[in-house]
FILO-730099 format. One line per 4 residues: number of its first residue (from 0); their letters; for each residue z, x, y of N, C-alpha, C, CB. Coordinates in steps of 0.2 Angstrom, whole numbers, plus 5000, padded with zeros to 4 digits. Glycine has a CB too. Layout:
NUM = a = Z/X/Y/Z/X/Y/Z/X/Y/Z/X/Y ~ ... $
REM end
This chain:
0 = mktt = 5000/5005/4994/4999/5000/5002/5000/5005/5006/5005/4993/5004 ~ 4997/5002/5011/4997/5006/5018/5004/5006/5021/4992/5002/5025 ~ 5003/5013/5025/5011/5011/5029/5011/5006/5035/5014/5018/5034 ~ 5005/5004/5037/5005/5000/5042/5008/4992/5039/4998/5000/5047 $
4 = qkhs = 5005/4991/5032/5003/4986/5029/5012/4983/5028/4997/4988/5022 ~ 5015/4991/5024/5022/4989/5021/5026/4988/5027/5025/4995/5017 ~ 5026/4990/5032/5029/4991/5040/5029/4983/5042/5024/4996/5046 ~ 5021/4981/5042/5021/4975/5043/5025/4970/5037/5014/4973/5045 $
8 = tdkl = 5025/4971/5029/5028/4965/5027/5035/4967/5027/5025/4963/5020 ~ 5038/4973/5028/5047/4974/5029/5048/4971/5035/5050/4982/5028 ~ 5043/4971/5041/5046/4967/5047/5047/4962/5045/5042/4966/5052 ~ 5042/4955/5042/5041/4948/5040/5049/4949/5037/5033/4945/5034 $
12 = lymt = 5049/4952/5031/5056/4950/5027/5061/4950/5031/5057/4955/5021 ~ 5061/4954/5034/5068/4955/5041/5068/4949/5045/5066/4962/5046 ~ 5064/4948/5047/5064/4941/5051/5066/4933/5046/5056/4942/5055 ~ 5062/4935/5040/5064/4929/5038/5071/4928/5035/5060/4927/5033 $
16 = slvf = 5073/4936/5032/5080/4937/5031/5085/4934/5036/5080/4944/5031 ~ 5086/4935/5043/5088/4933/5047/5090/4928/5048/5087/4934/5050 ~ 5085/4922/5047/5084/4914/5047/5088/4914/5040/5075/4910/5047 ~ 5087/4915/5035/5091/4914/5027/5099/4917/5031/5086/4922/5019 $
20 = galf = 5099/4922/5034/5106/4926/5034/5109/4919/5039/5107/4937/5039 ~ 5106/4915/5044/5110/4909/5048/5112/4907/5045/5108/4905/5053 ~ 5108/4903/5039/5107/4896/5037/5114/4897/5032/5099/4894/5033 ~ 5115/4903/5029/5119/4904/5023/5127/4905/5029/5116/4913/5017 $
24 = vvlc = 5127/4907/5034/5132/4906/5037/5134/4899/5039/5131/4909/5041 ~ 5131/4894/5041/5130/4888/5043/5135/4884/5036/5121/4886/5044 ~ 5131/4886/5031/5132/4882/5023/5138/4884/5022/5127/4885/5017 ~ 5141/4891/5024/5147/4893/5021/5151/4890/5026/5148/4902/5021 $
28 = vlqn = 5151/4889/5031/5156/4886/5039/5156/4879/5034/5150/4886/5049 ~ 5151/4877/5034/5152/4868/5029/5155/4867/5025/5147/4864/5026 ~ 5153/4872/5019/5156/4873/5013/5165/4873/5013/5153/4879/5011 ~ 5168/4876/5017/5174/4879/5019/5177/4876/5025/5174/4885/5020 $
32 = saht = 5174/4870/5027/5177/4867/5032/5183/4862/5030/5173/4865/5037 ~ 5187/4861/5032/5191/4857/5030/5190/4849/5035/5199/4861/5031 ~ 5186/4850/5040/5184/4845/5043/5179/4841/5040/5183/4848/5047 ~ 5176/4844/5035/5167/4840/5033/5169/4839/5024/5157/4849/5034 $
36 = sfdi = 5167/4836/5021/5165/4832/5015/5160/4835/5010/5163/4826/5016 ~ 5155/4842/5016/5152/4844/5013/5151/4847/5005/5151/4846/5017 ~ 5146/4847/5001/5147/4848/4996/5139/4850/4993/5152/4843/4993 ~ 5137/4856/4992/5131/4858/4990/5128/4855/4984/5131/4865/4989 $
40 = tkii = 5132/4855/4978/5131/4852/4972/5130/4844/4972/5137/4853/4968 ~ 5131/4841/4978/5129/4835/4979/5121/4834/4981/5134/4831/4984 ~ 5118/4837/4984/5112/4839/4987/5107/4838/4983/5113/4845/4988 ~ 5108/4844/4977/5104/4844/4972/5105/4839/4966/5104/4850/4971 $
44 = ppcl = 5097/4836/4964/5101/4832/4958/5103/4836/4950/5096/4826/4956 ~ 5105/4833/4946/5106/4836/4941/5100/4838/4937/5110/4832/4939 ~ 5101/4843/4933/5096/4845/4929/5092/4841/4924/5097/4849/4926 ~ 5086/4839/4923/5084/4836/4919/5080/4839/4913/5080/4832/4923 $
48 = frrl = 5080/4846/4913/5079/4849/4907/5087/4848/4904/5076/4857/4908 ~ 5092/4850/4905/5097/4848/4900/5099/4843/4899/5101/4851/4900 ~ 5098/4839/4904/5101/4830/4902/5094/4828/4895/5101/4822/4912 ~ 5089/4830/4895/5084/4829/4890/5085/4832/4883/5077/4831/4893 $
52 = sglc = 5086/4841/4882/5087/4844/4877/5093/4846/4876/5084/4847/4877 ~ 5099/4846/4880/5106/4849/4880/5106/4855/4880/5111/4848/4875 ~ 5100/4859/4882/5100/4866/4882/5099/4868/4890/5094/4870/4876 ~ 5102/4875/4892/5102/4875/4898/5094/4877/4899/5107/4880/4901 $
56 = cpgc = 5091/4876/4907/5087/4880/4907/5087/4884/4912/5082/4876/4908 ~ 5083/4889/4913/5084/4897/4917/5087/4895/4922/5077/4901/4920 ~ 5086/4890/4926/5090/4890/4933/5097/4887/4933/5086/4886/4939 ~ 5100/4883/4927/5106/4882/4925/5112/4886/4927/5107/4883/4920 $
60 = ggtr = 5116/4884/4932/5121/4887/4936/5120/4890/4942/5125/4890/4933 ~ 5114/4889/4944/5112/4892/4950/5116/4889/4957/5104/4893/4950 ~ 5116/4881/4956/5119/4879/4960/5126/4879/4963/5118/4874/4960 ~ 5128/4879/4956/5135/4881/4956/5138/4888/4959/5137/4880/4949 $
64 = aika = 5134/4893/4956/5134/4900/4959/5134/4900/4965/5129/4904/4957 ~ 5129/4897/4967/5128/4897/4977/5135/4895/4981/5122/4890/4981 ~ 5138/4888/4976/5143/4885/4981/5149/4890/4979/5145/4876/4979 ~ 5150/4895/4973/5155/4898/4972/5154/4904/4976/5157/4900/4965 $
68 = llsg = 5148/4908/4978/5147/4910/4983/5147/4909/4990/5144/4912/4983 ~ 5148/4903/4992/5148/4901/5000/5157/4899/5000/5143/4892/5002 ~ 5158/4900/4994/5168/4901/4994/5171/4908/4994/5173/4897/4987 ~ 5168/4913/4993/5169/4918/4994/5170/4919/4986/5174/4919/5000 $
72 = rpvt = 5169/4917/4982/5171/4921/4974/5164/4925/4971/5174/4913/4968 ~ 5165/4930/4972/5158/4932/4966/5158/4933/4962/5154/4938/4967 ~ 5163/4933/4959/5164/4935/4952/5163/4929/4948/5170/4939/4952 ~ 5165/4923/4951/5163/4915/4948/5156/4917/4948/5166/4907/4952 $
76 = cffy = 5155/4915/4954/5145/4916/4955/5142/4920/4949/5142/4922/4964 ~ 5145/4926/4948/5142/4931/4942/5141/4928/4937/5144/4936/4940 ~ 5147/4923/4934/5148/4921/4928/5143/4913/4929/5156/4921/4926 ~ 5144/4909/4935/5138/4903/4933/5131/4906/4934/5138/4897/4939 $
80 = hpfv = 5128/4911/4937/5121/4914/4937/5120/4922/4939/5117/4911/4941 ~ 5120/4926/4936/5120/4931/4939/5114/4934/4943/5121/4935/4933 ~ 5109/4931/4943/5104/4930/4947/5106/4930/4956/5102/4924/4944 ~ 5110/4927/4958/5113/4924/4963/5117/4928/4967/5115/4919/4962 $
84 = lyca = 5119/4933/4962/5125/4939/4965/5119/4945/4967/5132/4943/4958 ~ 5113/4944/4961/5111/4948/4962/5106/4949/4970/5108/4949/4956 ~ 5103/4943/4971/5098/4942/4978/5104/4944/4982/5094/4934/4981 ~ 5111/4942/4983/5116/4943/4988/5114/4949/4989/5123/4941/4987 $
88 = ilyv = 5117/4953/4983/5117/4961/4985/5111/4964/4989/5116/4965/4979 ~ 5106/4962/4983/5099/4965/4988/5096/4963/4995/5093/4965/4985 ~ 5102/4957/4998/5102/4953/5004/5106/4958/5009/5105/4946/5003 ~ 5111/4961/5006/5116/4965/5012/5114/4972/5010/5124/4965/5011 $
92 = lfmv = 5110/4974/5007/5109/4982/5007/5102/4981/5011/5109/4987/4999 ~ 5097/4976/5010/5090/4977/5013/5094/4977/5021/5084/4972/5011 ~ 5097/4969/5022/5099/4968/5031/5101/4976/5033/5107/4961/5033 ~ 5106/4979/5029/5110/4985/5033/5105/4990/5034/5116/4989/5030 $
96 = srta = 5102/4992/5029/5098/4998/5029/5093/4994/5036/5094/4999/5020 ~ 5089/4990/5035/5085/4990/5039/5087/4987/5046/5079/4986/5036 ~ 5093/4985/5048/5096/4986/5055/5097/4993/5057/5102/4982/5055 ~ 5101/4998/5051/5102/5005/5054/5095/5006/5056/5106/5010/5048 $
100 = rlfa = 5090/5006/5053/5083/5010/5052/5083/5007/5061/5076/5008/5043 ~ 5082/5000/5063/5081/4998/5071/5084/5001/5074/5083/4991/5072 ~ 5091/5003/5075/5094/5006/5079/5093/5013/5078/5099/5004/5080 ~ 5092/5016/5072/5090/5024/5074/5083/5024/5075/5092/5030/5067 $
104 = qkks = 5077/5018/5075/5072/5019/5080/5073/5019/5086/5068/5016/5079 ~ 5077/5016/5089/5079/5014/5098/5082/5021/5099/5086/5006/5100 ~ 5085/5025/5095/5089/5030/5098/5083/5036/5098/5096/5032/5094 ~ 5077/5036/5094/5073/5042/5092/5067/5037/5089/5076/5048/5086 $
108 = prkn = 5064/5036/5096/5057/5031/5094/5052/5035/5088/5051/5030/5101 ~ 5053/5042/5087/5047/5047/5084/5046/5040/5077/5051/5057/5081 ~ 5040/5044/5075/5039/5040/5067/5042/5043/5061/5031/5039/5065 ~ 5044/5048/5060/5047/5049/5054/5056/5049/5055/5045/5057/5051 $
112 = ssar = 5058/5046/5057/5065/5045/5059/5068/5047/5052/5067/5036/5061 ~ 5074/5050/5052/5078/5051/5047/5082/5044/5043/5082/5056/5049 ~ 5082/5040/5047/5084/5031/5043/5076/5030/5039/5085/5022/5050 ~ 5078/5028/5033/5073/5027/5029/5072/5020/5027/5074/5031/5023 $
116 = gfhf = 5078/5016/5027/5078/5010/5026/5076/5007/5019/5074/5007/5030 ~ 5079/5001/5016/5079/4998/5011/5071/4994/5009/5085/4994/5012 ~ 5066/4996/5006/5060/4994/5006/5059/4990/4999/5054/5000/5007 ~ 5056/4985/5000/5054/4979/4995/5051/4983/4989/5048/4972/4998 $
120 = tity = 5051/4983/4984/5046/4984/4980/5045/4977/4972/5048/4991/4977 ~ 5040/4979/4969/5041/4972/4964/5045/4974/4959/5035/4969/4961 ~ 5047/4981/4958/5053/4981/4952/5059/4976/4954/5055/4989/4951 ~ 5060/4975/4959/5067/4969/4960/5065/4964/4958/5071/4967/4969 $
124 = vyig = 5059/4961/4958/5056/4955/4956/5057/4955/4949/5050/4955/4958 ~ 5054/4961/4946/5054/4962/4938/5063/4960/4934/5052/4971/4936 ~ 5067/4965/4939/5073/4967/4938/5076/4959/4937/5077/4972/4943 ~ 5075/4955/4944/5077/4948/4942/5073/4943/4939/5079/4945/4947 $
128 = ifii = 5068/4944/4935/5066/4940/4931/5068/4942/4924/5060/4938/4931 ~ 5070/4948/4923/5076/4952/4916/5081/4947/4918/5080/4962/4916 ~ 5085/4949/4924/5092/4944/4923/5093/4937/4921/5094/4943/4929 ~ 5086/4933/4926/5085/4925/4923/5084/4926/4917/5079/4919/4925 $
132 = llqw = 5081/4928/4912/5079/4928/4908/5086/4929/4901/5074/4933/4909 ~ 5089/4934/4901/5094/4937/4899/5100/4931/4899/5096/4944/4904 ~ 5103/4930/4905/5107/4924/4906/5105/4917/4902/5106/4923/4914 ~ 5098/4917/4901/5096/4910/4899/5097/4910/4892/5088/4907/4901 $
136 = mikn = 5094/4916/4889/5096/4916/4881/5103/4917/4878/5092/4922/4879 ~ 5107/4921/4882/5114/4921/4882/5120/4912/4882/5115/4926/4892 ~ 5115/4910/4887/5121/4902/4889/5118/4899/4883/5120/4897/4898 ~ 5112/4898/4881/5108/4893/4875/5112/4896/4869/5097/4895/4873 $
140 = alil = 5111/4904/4866/5114/4906/4860/5121/4902/4860/5116/4914/4861 ~ 5124/4902/4864/5131/4901/4865/5133/4894/4862/5133/4901/4873 ~ 5128/4890/4868/5127/4882/4865/5127/4881/4858/5119/4878/4867 ~ 5120/4884/4855/5118/4882/4847/5123/4886/4845/5109/4884/4845 $
144 = fsy = 5126/4891/4845/5130/4893/4840/5136/4892/4839/5130/4898/4839 ~ 5140/4888/4846/5148/4887/4845/5148/4880/4841/5153/4887/4854 ~ 5144/4877/4838/5146/4873/4833/5148/4875/4829/5142/4869/4832 $
REM end
């Protein structure tokens, strides 16, 4: 990938991530506020695959994991669906490194700045797919062999 194309992709990801970060903060406030009865699990309908087959779909536990993450319980989030925590960790790494790089570039606008930054690569997608499939197989094996 060309350097300018990679730079524009990283910039687009950074701006999109800022929007999602703001949305996450709003959801955290709503989820943990004593003045609202907001519950993210009430917004998303129940899993049709689970209802029909009795088995977990690859996304089962994702909503509960997001709720746990919004409530500040990362270990619980991991047990519900490890992909959600994986994405949260990648998000934090990306945002911290990209923000540090922006500040470093403002101090020293040279192209070859010492702050490298965290770049998106397709490897992160493959790792995410592996995590999703692995947790799906483990959950269903536990369901099938626990009887």
